[in-house]
C-alpha positions in Angstrom: 6.4 2.4 24.4 7.2 5.1 21.9 10.7 4.2 20.7 11.9 3.9 17.1 14.2 0.9 16.3 16.5 1.1 13.3 17.6 -2.2 11.8 20.3 -2.2 9.1 23.2 -4.0 7.6 26.4 -2.5 9.0 28.4 -3.7 6.0 26.4 -1.8 3.4 23.9 0.6 5.0 25.6 2.1 8.0 25.9 5.6 6.5 22.2 5.8 5.6 21.2 4.4 9.0 23.3 6.8 10.9 22.1 9.8 9.0 18.5 8.7 9.5 19.0 8.2 13.2 20.4 11.7 13.6 17.5 13.2 11.7 14.9 11.3 13.7 16.4 12.3 17.0 16.4 15.9 15.9 12.8 15.9 14.5 11.2 13.6 17.1 13.0 14.5 20.3 10.3 12.8 22.4 10.7 9.5 20.7 13.7 7.4 21.8 15.7 6.2 18.8 17.5 2.8 19.2 20.4 2.6 16.7 21.9 -0.7 17.8 25.6 -0.5 18.7 25.5 3.2 19.2 22.8 2.6 21.9 24.4 -0.4 23.7 26.6 0.1 26.7 30.1 -1.4 26.7 30.1 -5.1 27.8 26.3 -5.4 27.5 24.9 -8.6 25.9 23.9 -7.7 22.4 21.0 -10.0 22.2 19.5 -9.0 25.5 19.9 -5.3 24.6 18.2 -5.8 21.3 15.3 -7.6 22.9 14.9 -5.0 25.6 15.0 -2.2 23.1 12.4 -3.7 20.9 10.1 -4.1 23.9 10.2 -0.3 24.3 9.5 0.5 20.7 6.4 1.2 18.7 8.1 1.1 15.2 10.8 -1.0 13.6 12.4 0.7 10.7 14.2 -1.8 8.4 16.8 0.1 6.3 17.2 -1.7 3.0 19.9 -0.6 0.6 20.8 -2.1 -2.8 23.1 -4.7 -1.1 21.0 -5.5 1.9 19.6 -8.8 0.7 22.9 -10.4 -0.5 25.4 -9.6 2.2 27.4 -12.8 2.6 28.3 -14.6 5.8 32.1 -15.1 6.3 31.6 -18.9 6.0 29.5 -18.5 2.8 25.9 -18.0 2.1 23.6 -15.0 2.6 23.5 -13.6 6.1 19.7 -13.3 5.9 19.4 -17.1 5.6 21.3 -17.6 8.8 18.9 -18.3 11.7 21.2 -16.4 14.1 21.6 -13.4 11.9 20.8 -10.3 14.0 19.0 -8.4 11.3 16.8 -11.4 10.7 16.1 -11.8 14.4 15.2 -8.1 14.7 12.8 -8.3 11.8 11.2 -11.5 13.1 10.7 -10.0 16.5 9.0 -7.0 14.9 6.8 -9.1 12.7 5.7 -11.4 15.6 5.1 -8.5 18.0 2.8 -5.5 17.9 5.3 -3.1 16.3 4.7 -1.2 13.1 7.3 -2.6 10.7 8.4 -0.2 8.0 10.8 -1.1 5.3 12.9 2.0 4.4 14.3 1.8 0.9 17.6 3.7 0.5 19.9 4.3 -2.5 17.3 3.3 -5.1 16.8 -0.1 -3.6 13.7 -2.1 -4.5 11.6 -4.0 -2.1 12.7 -7.7 -2.0 10.4 -10.1 -3.8 8.7 -12.8 -1.7 10.7 -15.6 -3.3 14.0 -13.8 -2.4 13.3 -14.0 1.4 13.5 -16.9 3.9 10.0 -18.2 4.7 10.0 -16.6 8.1 10.6 -13.1 6.6 8.1 -13.4 3.7 5.5 -11.3 5.6 7.9 -8.3 5.3 6.9 -7.8 1.6 3.3 -7.0 2.8 4.5 -4.0 4.8 4.1 -0.7 3.0 7.6 0.6 2.3 8.9 4.2 2.5 11.5 5.4 0.0 14.3 7.9 0.9 16.4 9.2 -1.9 19.7 11.0 -1.6 18.6 13.9 -3.9 15.3 14.4 -1.9 16.6 13.3 1.5 15.1 16.2 3.6 11.7 15.9 1.9 11.6 12.1 2.1 12.7 12.1 5.8 10.1 14.8 6.5 7.4 12.6 5.1 8.6 9.7 7.2 8.6 11.9 10.3 5.0 12.9 9.6 4.0 9.3 9.2 5.7 8.3 12.4 3.9 11.1 14.2 0.6 9.4 13.3 1.7 6.1 14.7 0.4 5.7 18.2 3.0 5.6 20.9 0.8 4.6 23.8 1.7 0.9 24.0 0.7 -2.4 22.6 -3.0 -1.7 23.0 -2.7 1.1 20.5 -1.1 -0.9 17.7 -3.4 -1.7 14.8 -5.2 -5.0 15.3 -6.0 -7.2 12.4 -9.1 -6.0 10.5 -12.2 -8.1 11.0 -15.0 -8.7 8.4 -17.7 -6.1 9.1 -15.7 -4.4 11.8 -12.9 -2.4 10.0 -10.1 -0.7 11.9 -10.3 3.0 11.2 -7.4 5.4 12.1 -8.8 8.9 12.3 -6.5 11.8 11.4 -5.0 13.9 12.9 -5.6 11.9 16.1 -3.6 8.6 16.1 -6.2 6.7 18.2 -8.0 3.8 16.7 -11.8 3.8 16.3 -13.7 0.7 15.4 -16.9 1.3 13.4 -19.1 -0.1 10.7 -20.1 3.4 9.5 -18.3 5.8 7.2 -16.5 8.4 9.4 -16.9 12.2 9.0 -15.7 14.0 5.8 -12.0 14.8 5.9 -11.2 11.7 8.0 -8.2 9.7 6.9 -8.5 5.9 7.6 -7.8 2.5 6.3 -9.1 -1.0 6.9 -5.8 -2.7 7.6 -2.0 -2.2 7.4 -1.8 -3.5 3.8 -4.8 -1.6 2.4 -4.9 1.8 0.8 -5.4 4.9 2.9 -8.8 6.5 2.3 -10.1 10.0 2.7 -13.8 10.7 3.2 -15.1 13.2 0.6 -18.2 15.2 1.4 -21.5 15.2 -0.5 -22.2 18.1 -2.9 -22.9 19.4 -6.4 -20.5 20.4 -9.1 -20.3 21.4 -12.8 -18.8 18.5 -14.7 -16.8 18.9 -17.9 -15.1 22.0 -19.3 -16.5 25.2 -20.8 -16.2 25.8 -24.5 -13.7 28.6 -23.8 -11.2 26.5 -21.9 -7.8 26.3 -23.5 -7.0 22.8 -24.7 -10.6 21.6 -24.4 -11.8 18.6 -26.4 -15.4 18.0 -27.5 -15.6 14.9 -25.4 -15.4 17.1 -22.3 -18.9 18.5 -22.8 -21.5 19.5 -22.6 -21.0 20.8 -19.0 -23.7 19.5 -16.7 -24.6 19.6 -13.0 -23.9 16.4 -11.1 -25.2 15.9 -7.5 -23.3 13.6 -5.2 -25.9 12.8 -2.6 -23.8 11.2 0.1 -20.1 11.2 1.3 -17.8 8.5 -0.1 -14.3 7.4 0.7 -11.5 7.8 -1.9 -8.0 6.5 -2.0 -5.7 9.2 -0.6 -3.1 8.2 -3.3 -3.2 6.0 -6.4 -2.8 2.3 -5.4 0.9 1.6 -4.8 3.2 -1.3 -5.6 3.4 -2.2 -1.9 -0.3 -2.5 -1.8 -0.5 -4.5 -5.0 2.3 -6.8 -3.8 0.4 -7.5 -0.7 -2.4 -8.7 -3.0 0.0 -10.9 -4.9 1.4 -12.5 -1.7 -2.1 -13.7 -0.7 -2.4 -15.3 -4.2 -5.1 -12.9 -5.0 -3.5 -12.5 -8.4 -0.8 -14.0 -10.5 -0.1 -10.6 -12.3 3.0 -9.0 -10.8 3.4 -5.8 -12.9 6.9 -4.8 -13.9 8.1 -1.5 -12.3 10.2 -0.4 -15.3 13.2 -0.3 -12.9 11.6 2.7 -11.1 11.3 0.8 -7.8 8.2 -0.5 -6.1 7.1 0.4 -2.5 5.5 3.8 -2.6 5.6 4.1 -6.4 2.1 4.0 -7.9 1.2 0.7 -9.5 1.6 0.7 -13.3 1.2 -1.8 -16.1 -2.3 -2.7 -14.8 -5.4 -3.0 -16.9 -9.0 -2.1 -16.0 -9.6 -5.9 -15.5 -6.7 -6.1 -13.1 -8.1 -3.2 -11.1 -11.4 -5.0 -10.8 -9.6 -8.1 -9.4 -7.9 -5.9 -6.8 -11.1 -4.2 -5.5 -12.9 -7.5 -5.4 -10.0 -8.8 -3.2 -10.3 -5.8 -0.9 -14.0 -6.5 -0.5 -13.3 -10.2 0.3 -10.6 -9.2 2.9 -12.6 -6.8 5.0 -16.3 -7.0 3.9 -16.4 -3.4 2.8 -17.8 -2.0 -0.5 -14.6 -1.3 -2.5 -14.8 -0.5 -6.2 -13.5 1.9 -8.7 -14.7 5.5 -8.8 -17.3 6.5 -11.3 -16.0 9.1 -13.8 -18.2 11.8 -12.1 -17.0 10.9 -8.6 -13.4 11.1 -9.9 -13.8 14.6 -11.3 -15.8 15.8 -8.3 -13.0 14.5 -6.0 -10.2 16.0 -8.2 -11.8 19.4 -8.5 -12.4 19.5 -4.7 -14.6 22.6 -5.1 -12.5 24.3 -7.9 -13.8 25.2 -11.3 -10.4 26.0 -12.9 -8.3 24.0 -15.4 -6.2 22.5 -12.6 -7.2 22.1 -8.9 -4.7 24.9 -8.1 -5.7 27.4 -10.8 -5.8 28.0 -14.6 -2.0 27.9 -15.1 -0.1 24.6 -14.7 2.7 26.4 -12.9 5.8 24.5 -11.8 6.3 21.5 -9.6 2.6 21.1 -8.8 2.3 17.6 -10.2 4.2 15.1 -12.3 3.6 15.5 -16.0 5.9 16.1 -18.9 6.2 19.9 -18.7 5.5 20.4 -15.0 9.2 21.0 -14.1 9.2 18.3 -11.4 12.1 16.0 -10.7 10.3 13.1 -12.5 8.6 15.0 -15.3 8.7 13.1 -18.6 11.0 10.5 -17.1 9.0 8.2 -14.8 6.4 8.0 -12.0 7.0 9.7 -8.7 6.4 8.3 -5.2 2.8 8.9 -4.2 2.4 12.0 -2.1 5.4 13.8 -3.5 3.2 16.9 -4.2 0.7 18.7 -2.1 -2.9 17.5 -1.6 -6.0 19.2 -3.0 -8.7 20.7 -0.8 -10.1 17.3 -0.1 -6.8 15.9 1.1 -6.2 13.8 -2.1 -2.7 13.5 -3.7 -1.7 12.9 -7.3 -5.2 13.3 -8.9 -3.3 15.2 -11.6 -0.4 13.5 -13.4 1.8 10.6 -12.2 -0.5 7.8 -13.6 -3.7 7.7 -15.6 -6.4 6.3 -13.4 -9.0 3.8 -14.5 -12.6 4.6 -13.5 -15.6 2.4 -13.8 -17.4 3.9 -16.8 -17.5 2.9 -20.4 -16.3 5.5 -22.9 -18.9 7.9 -24.4 -17.9 10.5 -26.9 -19.8 13.3 -25.1 -21.7 13.8 -21.9 -25.1 13.9 -23.7 -27.3 11.6 -21.7 -24.8 11.2 -18.8 -26.2 10.4 -15.3 -26.7 13.5 -13.1 -26.3 11.6 -9.8 -22.7 10.5 -9.9 -23.3 6.9 -10.9 -21.0 5.1 -13.4 -22.3 5.3 -17.0 -22.0 1.8 -18.2 -23.3 -0.3 -21.1 -21.0 -3.2 -20.5 -19.0 -3.0 -23.8 -16.2 -1.2 -25.5 -13.4 0.9 -24.0 -13.2 2.2 -20.4 -12.4 5.7 -19.2 -9.1 7.0 -17.8 -8.6 10.3 -16.0 -5.9 12.5 -14.6 -3.0 12.3 -17.1 0.4 10.9 -16.3 4.2 11.5 -16.0 4.4 11.1 -19.8 1.6 13.5 -20.9 1.6 17.3 -21.4 -0.3 19.9 -19.5 -3.3 19.8 -21.9 -4.1 16.2 -21.1 -3.6 16.7 -17.4 -6.3 19.3 -16.9 -9.1 18.2 -14.5 -11.6 17.8 -17.3 -9.1 15.8 -19.5 -10.3 12.4 -20.6 -8.7 9.3 -22.2 -9.9 5.8 -23.1 -8.6 2.3 -23.7 -9.6 -1.3 -23.8 -10.1 -3.0 -20.4 -7.3 -5.5 -21.0 -4.7 -2.9 -22.0 -1.6 -2.4 -19.8 1.0 0.3 -20.0 3.6 2.0 -17.9 1.5 5.1 -17.4 -1.8 3.3 -16.3 -2.8 2.9 -12.7 -5.9 3.4 -10.6 -7.3 4.7 -7.3 -10.0 3.0 -5.1 -13.3 4.1 -3.8 -15.0 2.6 -0.7 -18.8 3.2 -0.8 -21.9 1.4 -2.0 -22.5 1.8 -5.7 -25.0 4.6 -6.5 -28.3 2.9 -7.6 
């Protein structure tokens, strides 16, 4: 069962759905694409055809445009509230079955909030959405094609089962098969502990020179003195900053009452913003409770080691900031100085991590210290339990100087802003 089923509102989303179907058929010729009426023979029962098609599919793509939620029934009321509505029935069948259900946000649409959906469809908000924009259509569809290529097409037995405490489900890349293990997989492996949790990449052990040399352009005194740090064992790092979709899954379970505003920039695959260090602590605690794994924030040393990925230059890609390498104010990207960008919009570093530079400042575990004098040499967090906490990486709003690998920032643990997010780590704390 390898098919792809596209669910959409004919009244408002037919153009996007048709274009998406054509692109998927061209880019994934071995995966049948079911595009409702276009795939139903004349005179065939619509309901039977839908049920049969879903039975042959591995993925249900729910196309959501700006008007999707509020399309009205001819007799009044929203279609989505009608128990016989076909879009509703398609989504219900996907959620109850073993399909991978992927909301696809079109035309700047935001993911519906849980209180906007009928009770039966509320689990949809916990599914990680993929955004496709008109301006970046080819790139966004290309990223979707890559993701669909990683979804197993071997049948129900290959769908991701629910994660169990102590026995996380790990999806190893590039192979789409599922491996169940208690141990950390090999460096370079991409995995996650459940469909609503962040993707992780295993970073190898090693040594590096932390901080910046006195000759580095734009350097601040708080970036020194340079010192050697030894990371004794591999650790897993969030492939991307935590997204709104991942945070909203946290909210749905009542893990938190804080639903950060998205500034009108959409949710889904946008990085979470308007979160404090304290909020990030609540999230990693929730992850630990959900799957029994040692989630936490990165230490500042682990963050810089992961961001450098073996480099010793001002940026992971070299000494010059260049153009369109990341999202910061003078980086010449589509979002520079305007807003956050969907995670993964730029290439990964040598460890397979995206958005380490720019997009959002990332909270790390450490307390702020004005210099590295006395800093731990083993990668552990440098904490004294008081004062401000460290932020790394720069953001969409900041200039190239602040977005160097060695650049540092600080703020109070209860401070929230539209350029502050975080990334998770999954590894026992260094002791």
